[in-house]
N, C-alpha and C positions, 0 to 999 in steps of 0.2 A: 176584356180583361187578359192580362199577360199570361201566356202559358209558361209555367215554371215547373220546378221539380215536383214529381209525385212520389209516393212511397216506393222505395226500391229495396225490398227485404233481402234480395240476394246479395247486396253489398252492405247490409247493415247500416244503411244511410237513411235515417228518418227525416221526415219533414219537420223542421224546427220552428216552433212558435216562440217568438221572443216576447216576453211579458212587458207591457207598458201600462203601469198603473197611474192614472191621472186622478188620484183620490187624496183625501186628507189623512186617511187612517188605515191604509193597507199595512199588513204586518211587517213587510220587508222594506218598503220605501215610500210610505205614505207622506204626502206633502212635497215630495221632491220635484214632481213634473207637472204641476198644476198650470204653469204658465205656458203659453203657446211656444215661445222659443225653447223652453226646457224640454217640453214633450217632443218637439221636432228634433232637437239634438239627440235625445235619447233614442228615438226611432232610427235615426241615421246610424247611431252607434250600434244598435242591435243588428241592423242589416250588415254593417261592416264586420261584425263579429261572427256572422254566419247564419243569422236568422233568415228563414224563407218567408215567414209570415209575421206581421206585427199583430199581437193580440192585445187590443186596447180595452181597458176596463175603467169605467168611471164610477163604479159602485163597489166598495170594499166588501169582501166576504169575511173579514176578520171577526172573530168571535166577539170582540169588544166594540166593534164599529157600529155606527148609526146608519139607518137607511136614508137615502136621498131619493127625491122624487124623480120621475122620468124627465121633467123639464130641466132640472139641474144636471142630471146625467148626460142628456143630449147636448146641453150648452157646453159642457166640458170638452166634448169631442167633435162637435159639428164643424168647427172651422178646420180641423185637421183632415178629415176624411176626404173631402173633394180634392184637396191638394195631393194627397197620397194616391188617390185613384188616377189622377192626371199623370202622375209619375209612374204608373203601372205597378205600384206596390201592392202586394197581396195583404189583405186586411181581414182580421177577425175581430168581431166585437163581442166582448164578454158581458152579456146582459141577460136578464130574465124578465125585463119589462116590455110588454107587447108594443108599446108606443115607440120605444127605442129600437126594438127589433124591426118594426115597420120602416122607420126612417133610415136605418142602416142599410137594409136591403134595397130600398129605393135609391139610396145614394151609390150603390154598386159594391157594397161589402161582400166578400166571398164566403166568409164563415160566420155563423152565429154560435157562440160558445155559451150554452145555457146551463148554469150550475144547478138548476132545478129539474133538468132533464125533460123540459117541455111537458110538465104535468098539467099545465093549465090550457084550456081550450083556446083562449085568445092567442097565445103564443103559437100554437099549432096552426091556427087560422092564418096568421101573418106569414108563417113559413110556407104554408100550402099555396100561397099566391105565386111562389117561385118554384113550384113542383116541376120537375123535368128540366130544370136549368142546371148551370154549373155551381149553383149555391150549395153549401154544405152546412149541416146542422149537427153540433156536438151535443149528445145527450149524456149528461154527467149524472152519475149515481151519488146520492147522499142518503144517510140513514133516515133523515127526517123529511127529505124531499122539500126542504125549506130554502129560503134565500140566504141562509147563513148556517155554518156549522154550530153544533151545540156541545156542551161539555159533558153530556151523558149519552149513552147509546145502548141499544138492545143487541148490537152485533157481537158475535163471538167468533173465534177461529173456526168453530164447527159450522156456523150458519152463514157466514159472510158471503161465500161464493154462491150459495143457493139464493140468497136474497138479491144479490146483484143480477144473477141470471133472470130471476122472476121479473125484476124491474125492467131490465132491458127488453125482455120478450113483450111485456105489456106496452112499453113506450114504442117499440118498433112497430107493433101491430097497429097502434093508433096513428102513428105517423104515416104508415103505408096506406091506411084507410082514407087518409086525407088527400091522397094523390101523390105524395112525395115518394120518389123512387128509392130503392135500397141503396144505390150508390151515392145518395146524398147524405147518408147517415154516417156519423162517427161516434164511437162509444168510448166513454171515459168512466172508469170504475171509481173515481174519487180517491182521495188520499187524506191522511192526517185526520183532523177533526171532522171532516166530512164523513168519515167512517166511524171513528171512535177515539177517545183520549188514550186508549190503550194502543201503544205503538205496535204491539204484536198483530193487531188486526190488519194494519196496512202491510206489514211484512208477509202475512198470510196471502193477501191478494197478489203481491209482487211474486211470491214463490209459485203461485198458480195462475199467473197471468196468461200463459199459453192455453190453458184449458178454457179461459174466457174468450180468448182471441179466436179459438177454433169455431165458436158459434157467432161471435160478434166482432166483425172486422169490416173496415179498418178500425183501429183502436188508438186513442190518444191517452197518454198518462202524464201527469204533472206531479213530480215529487219535489220540485224545486224549493229548497230551503224550508221544507215543511216541518211542523212540530214533531212528527213521529221520528224523524231522523235525529233531531236534537235530543228528544227524550230517550231514544235508544242508546245515546252516548252520554247519558248522565245529566242532561239538561243544558246542552249547548245553546248559546245565544244564536239568533238568526244570522248574525254576521260571521259566525264560526261554522256554518253548515255547508260551506262550498265543497269541501272534499267529499263529504258524505253524499251530497247531491250528485256530483259528477260520477261517483262510483255507481249509484243507483241508476242514473241515466244511461251509463255505458251498459249496464246489465240489461236494461230495457231494449237498447239498440241491438244487443246480441240476441235477444229474444225476438227480434224482428218486429217490434212495435212500430207502427207506421208513422205516428205523430208523437213528438215529445215537446211539451210546453215548459219553457225554462226562463229564468232570469238571466242566465249566463251562457249564451250561445257559444262564446269563445272557448270556455272550458270544455264543453261537450265536443266541439269540433276538434280541439286538440286531442282529447281522449280518443276520439274515433280515428284520427290520423295515426296515432301511435299504435292503436289496436290493429289497424289495417297493415301497417309496416311489419308488425310482429307476425302477421299471418299471411304475408305475401310470399310469392315464390313457392 
C-alpha cells in the first residue's frame, strides 16, 4: 500500500477524505455515480481536487433512505476496489455490514469508516483479523448507535460531550481488547442528524472539539453539506451549503483535526492555501 500523507497538525494540513456515494438515495448526490464509468470519473476528480483518500459508500445514511443488503452493497463497489488498489489509491469503505467489512479488508482497503462505531461483535471480529497492521478503523458516534440518523435525540448542549466521551471510551476499550492497536483507531464525533435535529448540538461539539481531541486522537470530522449548517442559516438547500461547509472545515483544520471528510476537496484546499498565505512570513 502506498505511503502517503499522514496528519500534520503543525501545518494545519489534514488528511482529506473525498466522498464518493454510489447509492440511489444519498442526501447530496444519490444516483449520480452508480455506474462504473461515473464512479471512476468521480474518484479521479476527487483526487485531482486534492483528496488523499477516496471514501466510498454504497449504503446511504440519509434519514429517508432504505437499507440495502450486504450483497447489493458489495456488488456496487467490488469492481472498483481492485483497480484502485492496483493504482496505489488510498481507499476507505464506509460500511457497517460485517460481510462488506471483511471483503473490503481482504481486498486491501486501508480504512473502514463505521457509522455505528463498531458496536456489533461481528464487525469487531472482522477488524481484529487485521490487528497490528496498517489498516485503520473509524469509530463514529451517533446518538442512537444505529445504521442511520433519526429525527429525535436525547442529546443536549449540556450532555453531548459527556455522551460522546463515554461512547468513545467504551468502544476504544472493546477494540483494544480484541487485539487492535491504539494507532489503528480514528474517532469521529458525528454531526447533523447523527447528533440531533437541533443544529446547536453540532455547533456545541465543534466549539469543544479540542477537548475531545485531547483524549481521542486522531480525529475525523465530516461537516460537509450537512443539515445543521443549512438549518443554522434558515433552511438552506444542500446545494447552497458549500460556503458554510468550507468555513466549518477551515475551522477544523485550524483546530488541527487530523482527518476531514468532504464532498468538495477543492474548496477546502483553496481555503487552506489562502489561510497559509495569510499566515506566512
